[in-house]
C-alpha positions, -999 to +999 in steps of 0.1 A: +142-390-306+170-374-295+167-349-325+131-340-313+144-335-276+169-310-294+148-294-313+124-290-285+154-274-264+161-247-288+125-236-293+118-232-256+146-198-253+132-189-284+099-189-275+106-169-241+126-141-265+093-134-287+065-135-254+089-119-228+111-133-197+104-154-172+116-128-148+117-090-145+148-068-159+159-038-152+187-015-174+204+016-168+196+024-211+160+008-213+127+010-194+120-018-167+107-049-185+078-071-168+081-109-170+057-132-188+024-140-165+031-164-140+014-184-119+024-180-082+016-200-050+020-190-009+004-178+018-014-139+018-003-117+045-022-081+048+000-052+063-020-030+082+009-003+088+016+032+078+016+022+045-008-006+040-002-038+015-007-073+005+024-097+009+025-134-007+048-153+010+061-178-015+061-214-010+092-215-034+113-185-046+107-172-076+131-149-094+153-147-064+124-135-042+109-154-010+082-126-010+062-108-036+040-078-034+002-081-044-009-052-062-049-057-082-070-033-100-104-027-092-117-051-118-092-083-112-124-108-095-119-118-062-105-089-040-071-100-021-089-088+011-110-115+018-086-140+013-059-124+035-044-152+057-052-181+030-032-202+005-034-188-023-026-191-062-022-155-082-017-153-116-002-117-133+031-108-146+053-098-121+077-061-121+101-043-105+091-017-079+100+015-092+091+039-063+091+041-026+054+036-026+060-001-028+071-024+003+090-050-016+115-051-044+092-073-069+052-070-072+029-093-089-001-072-110-029-099-099-051-111-132-066-139-111-063-150-076-078-184-058-076-201-023-058-232-022-072-263+001-092-249+031-097-212+037-119-191+057-130-161+038-127-126+056-151-098+055-143-072+031-128-041+045-154-015+056-164+013+028-162+049+040-157+065+004-194+080+010-192+090+043-191+127+049-186+152+079-219+163+095-229+196+083-236+217+113-199+212+123-177+241+117-141+232+130-122+199+144-088+188+157-072+156+138-048+136+162-025+113+150-002+088+167+023+074+147+047+045+154+077+042+136+086+010+155+095-023+135+064-043+124+028-034+108+018+000+130-019+014+114-019+051+124-041+060+153-067+089+145-088+108+170-111+133+157-131+158+176-146+188+179-155+210+214-143+178+229-165+156+214-154+126+190-161+123+157-171+091+138-166+077+115-130+099+120-131+087+080-156+113+071-129+139+084-096+130+080-072+106+055-036+107+049-010+096+022+026+084+026+040+092-007+073+073-020+099+095-003+079+088+031+065+122+035+028+118+058+002+144+046-029+148+062-063+157+048-093+171+059-129+161+052-145+176+022-157+212+024-129+219+049-092+232+048-064+230+067-055+258+092-028+247+114-005+218+122+012+204+156+035+177+169+068+159+176+089+188+166+116+166+148+085+155+126+078+189+113+076+201+075+060+237+067+021+236+060+024+226+021-006+242+014-045+245+028-054+216+014-028+194+035-005+194+064+025+175+061+048+158+081+081+141+078+080+111+104+111+093+084+137+121+097+121+121+130+129+083+134+163+090+118+172+108+151+155+081+171+119+097+180+099+067+164+066+074+186+048+106+173+025+127+184+010+147+150-021+166+141-038+194+127-072+217+127-097+220+102-124+247+094-148+249+068-137+267+037-174+283+030 
């Protein structure tokens, strides 16, 4: 019996070395190696901030982490957004976050996810992918209120033309926060940026006519955390 147990103990590490390791690893001389597929349990938290992301607060620490970020492809089954706030079980490999686009050191590529116990499903996020600017609009202004205070603070947008609000604003503006924390603002389809403005400490030169660029990280570093930024858009034809 002891011989059988010893054989089993020797086989398990060998199997891990063949099929992958339990936790992701990094090396100065080799690419990051992700973990084997793992099953995690915890509470799913949606962070609706400047950078929007999902956190899994683990019931038990895994790979030295109390929380991991969850990322999901378009065809990974149940969308994370409907399970926000629930206790869940997720399955997928763990990996080390390679850039500033991630908010935690470790993330899981979700292959499967399911609720645990009682869970009130949330509504899917609104889809503005097909929203387009009004063809009668020739020019407009985009104002962004950006808070760099601790916690989740989504950027508040207001889009106006001739003093009138344009809705939905997602048809006229969008943004990207890079891994280096540069904030780019974009116009809607058929429009280009022709001017940018705002809190001086967060100013960057306009990148090109396709985007306005700002540096909120540098502004926050000198104590300017309540930022008013914006740009104007005109039709390009």
